[in-house]
C-alpha positions as CSV (number, residue, x, y, z in Angstrom):
1,M,89.3,135.0,120.8
2,S,89.2,131.7,118.7
3,R,91.7,131.0,116.2
4,I,90.8,130.2,112.4
5,P,88.6,127.3,113.2
6,S,90.6,124.2,112.5
7,M,91.7,125.6,109.0
8,L,95.0,123.3,108.9
9,A,93.2,120.1,109.9
10,A,90.9,120.3,106.8
11,F,94.1,120.0,104.7
12,A,95.9,117.3,106.9
13,V,96.4,114.5,104.7
14,V,97.0,110.8,106.2
15,I,99.6,109.1,104.2
16,I,97.7,105.8,103.1
17,P,100.4,103.5,101.5
18,V,99.4,102.4,97.6
19,P,99.8,98.6,98.1
20,S,102.5,97.3,96.2
21,A,102.4,93.9,94.1
22,A,104.2,92.2,97.2
23,Q,101.5,93.3,99.5
24,S,98.8,92.3,97.0
25,A,100.2,88.9,96.9
26,D,100.2,88.7,100.7
27,A,96.5,89.9,100.6
28,Q,95.6,87.0,98.4
29,K,97.5,84.3,100.6
30,G,95.8,85.9,103.6
31,L,92.4,86.1,102.5
32,G,92.4,83.7,99.9
33,G,89.8,83.3,97.0
34,P,90.4,83.9,93.3
35,P,90.0,87.5,91.7
36,I,86.7,88.2,90.4
37,P,86.8,88.9,86.7
38,G,85.6,92.4,85.9
39,V,85.4,93.7,89.6
40,C,88.2,96.3,90.4
41,L,89.3,98.4,93.4
42,L,90.5,101.7,93.9
43,S,91.0,103.9,97.2
44,R,90.5,107.4,96.5
45,E,92.1,108.2,99.8
46,A,95.4,106.6,99.2
47,L,95.5,108.0,95.3
48,F,95.1,111.5,97.0
49,A,97.7,111.0,99.7
50,N,100.3,109.4,97.1
51,A,99.6,111.0,93.9
52,A,102.4,113.7,93.3
53,V,99.8,116.5,92.4
54,A,97.9,115.8,95.7
55,K,101.0,116.1,97.7
56,A,101.6,119.5,95.7
57,A,98.3,120.8,96.4
58,T,98.3,119.7,100.0
59,A,101.4,121.5,100.5
60,R,100.4,124.7,99.0
61,L,96.9,124.6,100.9
62,S,99.2,124.3,104.2
63,E,101.0,127.5,103.0
64,L,97.8,129.1,102.0
65,T,96.6,128.4,105.4
66,R,99.4,129.4,107.6
67,A,99.0,132.9,105.6
68,A,95.4,133.4,106.4
69,Q,96.2,132.4,109.9
70,A,99.1,135.0,110.1
71,E,97.0,137.7,108.7
72,I,94.5,137.2,111.9
73,D,97.7,136.8,114.5
74,Q,98.9,140.1,113.4
75,Q,95.7,141.8,113.9
76,R,94.8,139.9,117.2
77,A,98.3,140.8,119.0
78,P,97.5,144.5,119.3
79,L,93.8,143.9,120.6
80,E,95.0,141.2,123.3
81,S,97.1,144.0,124.7
82,E,94.8,146.0,124.7
83,A,92.4,144.0,126.6
84,K,94.8,143.2,129.2
85,A,95.6,147.2,129.7
86,L,92.1,147.9,130.0
87,Q,91.6,144.9,132.7
88,D,92.8,146.8,135.6
89,Q,91.4,149.8,134.5
90,P,88.4,151.5,136.8
91,A,84.7,151.3,135.9
92,N,84.2,154.8,134.0
93,E,82.7,155.9,131.2
94,E,85.8,156.3,129.5
95,T,86.8,152.5,130.0
96,K,83.3,151.7,129.3
97,R,83.8,153.5,125.8
98,R,87.1,152.0,125.2
99,R,86.1,148.3,126.0
100,E,83.0,148.7,123.7
101,A,85.4,150.0,121.0
102,L,87.4,147.2,121.7
103,A,84.7,144.5,121.5
104,T,83.2,145.8,118.1
105,R,87.0,145.4,116.8
106,W,87.2,141.7,118.2
107,A,84.0,140.9,116.7
108,A,85.3,142.3,113.4
109,L,88.4,140.3,113.8
110,Q,86.5,137.1,114.4
111,R,84.5,137.8,110.8
112,Q,87.5,138.3,109.1
113,A,88.8,134.9,110.5
114,A,85.5,133.1,109.3
115,H,86.0,134.7,106.2
116,N,89.4,133.9,105.5
117,S,88.3,130.1,106.7
118,R,85.7,130.1,103.9
119,E,88.2,131.2,101.4
120,I,90.7,128.4,102.1
121,D,87.4,126.0,102.6
122,A,86.5,127.4,98.6
123,T,90.2,127.0,97.7
124,R,90.2,123.4,98.8
125,T,87.0,122.5,97.3
126,K,88.3,124.2,93.8
127,V,91.7,122.5,93.9
128,M,90.4,119.0,94.7
129,E,87.8,119.4,91.7
130,R,90.6,120.1,89.5
131,V,92.9,117.0,90.7
132,T,89.6,114.9,90.3
133,T,88.9,116.1,86.8
134,A,92.7,115.2,86.1
135,T,92.5,111.7,87.6
136,E,89.0,110.5,85.9
137,P,90.5,110.1,82.5
138,V,93.5,108.1,84.1
139,I,90.9,105.6,86.1
140,S,88.9,105.2,83.1
141,Q,92.0,104.3,81.3
142,A,93.0,101.9,83.9
143,C,89.5,100.3,84.0
144,T,89.6,99.9,80.2
145,S,93.0,98.0,80.6
146,R,92.0,95.9,83.1
147,K,88.6,95.2,81.8
148,C,87.0,96.4,84.8
149,G,82.8,96.1,84.9
150,L,82.6,97.2,88.3
151,L,84.9,99.5,90.1
152,L,84.4,99.5,93.8
153,D,86.3,101.7,96.6
154,R,88.9,99.8,98.3
155,S,87.6,101.3,101.7
156,A,84.6,99.7,101.6
157,T,85.6,96.4,101.0
158,L,86.4,94.1,104.3
159,G,88.5,91.7,102.7
160,G,89.0,89.4,99.4
161,N,91.4,89.0,96.7
162,F,92.9,92.8,95.8
163,T,94.7,91.6,92.7
164,N,92.4,93.9,90.7
165,D,93.3,97.0,92.8
166,L,93.9,100.0,90.6
167,T,95.5,102.5,93.0
168,A,99.0,102.4,92.5
169,E,98.5,102.0,88.6
170,V,96.2,105.2,89.1
171,A,98.6,107.0,91.0
172,M,101.7,106.4,88.4
173,G,99.4,107.3,85.6
174,L,98.5,110.4,87.1
175,D,101.8,111.3,88.1
176,A,103.0,110.8,84.4
177,K,100.2,113.3,83.6
178,I,100.7,116.2,86.0
179,Q,102.9,116.5,88.9
180,S,102.0,120.1,90.1
181,I,99.1,122.3,90.4
182,S,99.5,126.2,90.8
183,F,96.7,128.4,92.6
184,E,96.0,131.0,94.5
185,R,93.5,131.5,97.6
186,E,90.1,132.1,96.1
187,R,89.0,135.6,97.0
188,L,85.3,135.4,98.2
189,P,83.0,138.9,98.5
190,E,82.8,139.9,102.7
191,R,79.5,139.2,104.2
192,Q,77.7,141.8,106.0
193,P,77.7,142.0,109.6
């Protein structure tokens, strides 16, 4: 039986450091060129990896994922024991009936694992929407204060002068606005087999 498909992997966050002023100065020296007025950069990946609320959300999602996996593991252990016991049984009607019943319970457990996975995915999506909603006014404020006429995703740039990178400023603004977020696992209706 397979485990809940890569649930924890969906929540792993790669910590991408937010560039400091010294790193920005090094980028200017190495790549040269003047800053382009009105053009600003933002790394959403670095923002969501470094902002306190995103870290708190990731930790909570990990807890919920482990709990969902534990539900499946608890039900799987007796099924595995029963399957092992049935391996050495002679082929007869009773054994056939027990194997079919076991197969039915395995299928139900697989459906439950898939359902748990969908609930965790729905939770992650909802939480990311909440964090994004909290982030938007902070980004807007940073763009206004820096007079950004154009905001680009930093990961889409190959090089240049990163003086107008708003990532650290937005992360600090978001941290000042919200540190944590509370939520429970979304509950979805069961799908019929």
